[in-house]
C-alpha positions in Angstrom: 92.3 115.4 79.9 91.3 113.5 76.7 87.9 115.2 76.7 89.5 118.7 76.6 92.3 118.1 74.2 92.7 116.4 70.8 94.9 113.4 71.0 97.3 113.0 68.1 97.0 109.4 67.2 100.6 108.9 65.9 102.1 110.4 69.0 99.8 108.3 71.2 101.0 105.2 69.4 104.6 106.2 69.8 104.1 106.5 73.5 102.5 103.1 73.6 105.6 101.7 72.0 107.8 103.4 74.7 105.5 101.9 77.4 106.3 98.4 76.0 109.8 98.7 77.6 110.0 98.0 81.3 112.5 97.0 83.9 111.7 93.4 83.1 111.3 93.9 79.3 114.4 95.7 78.0 114.4 94.5 74.4 111.8 93.5 71.8 111.5 92.4 68.2 109.4 94.3 65.7 106.8 91.5 65.8 106.7 91.6 69.6 106.1 95.4 69.6 103.4 95.0 67.0 101.6 92.5 69.1 101.9 94.5 72.3 100.5 97.8 70.8 98.0 95.9 68.7 99.0 97.5 65.4 99.7 96.0 62.0 103.3 95.3 61.3 103.7 98.0 58.6 102.3 100.8 60.9 104.5 99.6 63.7 107.6 99.5 61.4 107.0 103.1 60.3 106.6 104.4 63.9 109.7 102.4 65.0 111.8 103.7 62.1 110.8 107.3 63.0 111.8 106.7 66.6 115.1 105.2 65.5 115.8 108.3 63.4 115.4 110.5 66.4 117.3 108.1 68.7 114.4 107.4 70.9 114.9 103.7 70.1 118.0 101.8 69.2 118.4 98.6 67.1 120.8 95.7 67.4 121.6 94.3 63.9 122.8 91.0 65.3 119.9 90.0 67.5 117.3 92.2 65.7 116.0 93.6 68.9 114.9 97.1 69.7 115.8 99.0 73.0 115.2 102.4 74.4 117.5 104.9 72.7 120.1 107.3 74.0 117.9 110.4 73.4 115.1 109.0 75.5 117.4 108.0 78.3 119.0 111.5 78.3 115.5 113.1 78.7 114.7 110.8 81.5 117.9 111.9 83.3 116.9 115.5 82.8 113.5 114.9 84.2 114.8 113.0 87.2 117.3 115.7 88.0 114.6 118.4 87.8 112.3 116.3 90.1 115.2 115.8 92.6 115.9 119.5 92.7 112.3 120.3 93.4 112.3 117.9 96.3 115.5 119.3 97.8 114.2 122.9 97.7 110.9 121.7 99.2 112.5 119.8 102.2 115.6 121.8 102.8 114.0 124.0 105.5 112.5 121.0 107.3 115.8 119.1 107.3 117.5 122.1 109.0 114.6 122.6 111.5 114.8 118.9 112.5 118.6 119.1 112.8 118.3 122.2 115.1 115.4 121.0 117.2 116.7 117.5 117.9 120.5 118.0 117.6 120.8 115.4 114.8 122.3 115.4 111.4 119.6 115.0 108.6 120.3 113.6 105.2 118.4 113.1 101.9 119.9 110.3 99.7 119.3 109.0 96.3 119.2 105.3 95.7 120.3 103.5 92.5 120.6 99.8 92.5 122.7 99.1 95.6 124.3 102.5 95.8 123.4 105.4 98.1 124.4 109.0 97.3 124.0 111.9 99.7 122.2 114.8 98.0 121.9 117.2 100.9 122.9 117.1 104.6 121.9 119.5 107.4 123.6 119.7 110.8 122.6 121.5 114.0 123.5 125.2 113.5 123.8 126.0 117.2 125.2 122.8 118.7 128.6 123.0 120.4 129.3 119.5 119.2 128.6 118.0 115.8 128.4 114.5 114.5 129.9 114.5 111.0 129.9 111.6 108.6 132.3 111.6 105.6 130.4 111.6 102.3 132.7 109.1 100.8 132.5 106.6 103.6 131.4 103.3 102.1 129.0 102.0 104.7 127.9 98.3 104.6 124.2 98.0 103.6 123.7 95.5 106.4 124.6 97.9 109.1 123.2 101.3 108.0 119.6 102.4 108.2 119.3 103.5 104.6 121.2 100.4 103.5 118.6 98.2 105.2 115.9 99.9 103.3 117.6 98.9 100.1 118.0 95.3 101.2 114.4 95.1 102.5 113.0 96.0 99.1 115.1 93.5 97.1 113.6 90.2 95.8 114.4 87.2 97.9 116.8 85.9 95.2 118.6 89.2 94.9 118.8 89.6 98.6 120.4 86.2 99.0 122.9 87.0 96.3 123.9 90.2 98.1 124.1 88.6 101.5 126.3 85.8 100.2 129.0 88.3 99.4 128.9 90.2 102.7 131.9 90.3 105.0 130.2 89.9 108.3 132.4 92.2 110.3 131.7 93.6 113.8 131.7 97.5 113.7 129.9 98.1 117.0 128.2 96.2 119.8 124.9 96.2 117.9 126.3 95.0 114.5 124.3 92.0 113.1 126.6 89.3 111.9 124.0 86.6 111.3 122.1 86.8 108.0 119.1 85.0 109.4 118.7 87.6 112.1 119.1 90.4 109.6 116.4 88.9 107.3 114.0 88.9 110.3 114.8 92.6 110.9 114.3 93.4 107.2 110.8 92.0 107.4 110.1 94.5 110.2 111.6 97.3 108.1 109.1 96.4 105.3 106.2 96.1 107.6 106.8 99.3 109.5 108.1 101.4 106.6 111.0 102.6 108.7 114.6 101.4 109.3 116.6 101.8 112.5 120.3 101.2 113.3 121.6 101.4 116.8 125.3 100.9 117.7 125.8 98.9 114.4 128.3 101.2 112.6 129.9 102.2 115.8 129.2 102.2 119.5 127.2 105.2 120.7 125.7 106.2 117.4 122.3 105.5 115.9 120.2 106.3 112.8 116.6 106.2 111.5 115.6 106.2 107.9 112.4 106.1 105.9 112.0 105.2 102.2 110.7 107.4 99.4 109.1 105.6 96.5 108.3 106.6 92.9 106.4 104.3 90.6 106.7 101.6 93.4 110.5 101.8 93.2 112.8 102.9 96.1 114.5 106.0 94.8 115.4 108.1 97.9 115.8 107.8 101.6 115.6 110.4 104.4 117.6 109.8 107.5 118.7 111.3 110.8 121.8 110.3 112.7 123.1 111.2 116.1 124.2 109.7 119.4 122.2 106.6 120.4 121.0 108.5 123.5 119.6 111.4 121.6 117.9 109.2 119.0 116.3 107.1 121.8 115.2 110.2 123.7 113.3 111.6 120.6 112.7 108.3 118.8 108.9 108.6 118.2 109.1 112.3 117.4 111.9 111.8 114.9 110.0 109.0 113.1 106.9 111.2 112.8 109.1 114.1 111.5 110.5 111.8 108.8 107.1 110.4 107.9 105.7 113.9 107.5 108.5 114.7 105.0 107.9 111.3 103.3 104.2 112.1 102.8 105.0 115.6 101.4 107.4 114.1 98.8 104.9 111.3 97.9 102.2 113.9 97.3 104.6 115.8 95.0 105.1 112.6 93.0 101.4 112.3 92.4 101.4 115.5 90.3 104.6 114.7 88.3 
């Protein structure tokens, strides 16, 4: 790309400043920015002041630290929404096909911190009976397939903090109520890149979920839910179906 197009140096430097801010580094002083981008302090100050003017950076007068500004964050939200819409349009047909073929409910969720939001759900179109899950139901992370994906990708410290606040209630015959047993299961989730829940949220029901990553962060999950018998009967095939969609989405991410 750089060989075909002229790079505007001032813009390149501004992008370098934006790249200084990460999930771990949320605020920086002017000197710290100058050191990170390897520019003299006056050049850095000019760039930073321009970015402040257009609200791509913000400045705290008390602690004298810079942070990403509201305008930048709004643009990120727009880009994320557009990316999510592309995914939904791309997988909508496959989700319906899987629902019809295996008599399951399929779901595509977004993940933010410890929260799961259902973005699209598809149910069997010709089934006489239908398993329906209320969108507002607050499922415990410890007993749901997508919830376990979230827990499996937390740091050990964060995981322990979350588990220390869990009310270890029994929802079904398969509900795990021992944090040590759950931790062992979470290691398998990470190893196999798939999460399974059988009779944990209620007797006779099961779910399978796979993670979707972007920039090494868990951002979505895809899941199927049905009776335990139906999930068991098509277990391997369902996992392969979910992994095929997972691969399709990850390929899209490579070109974003």
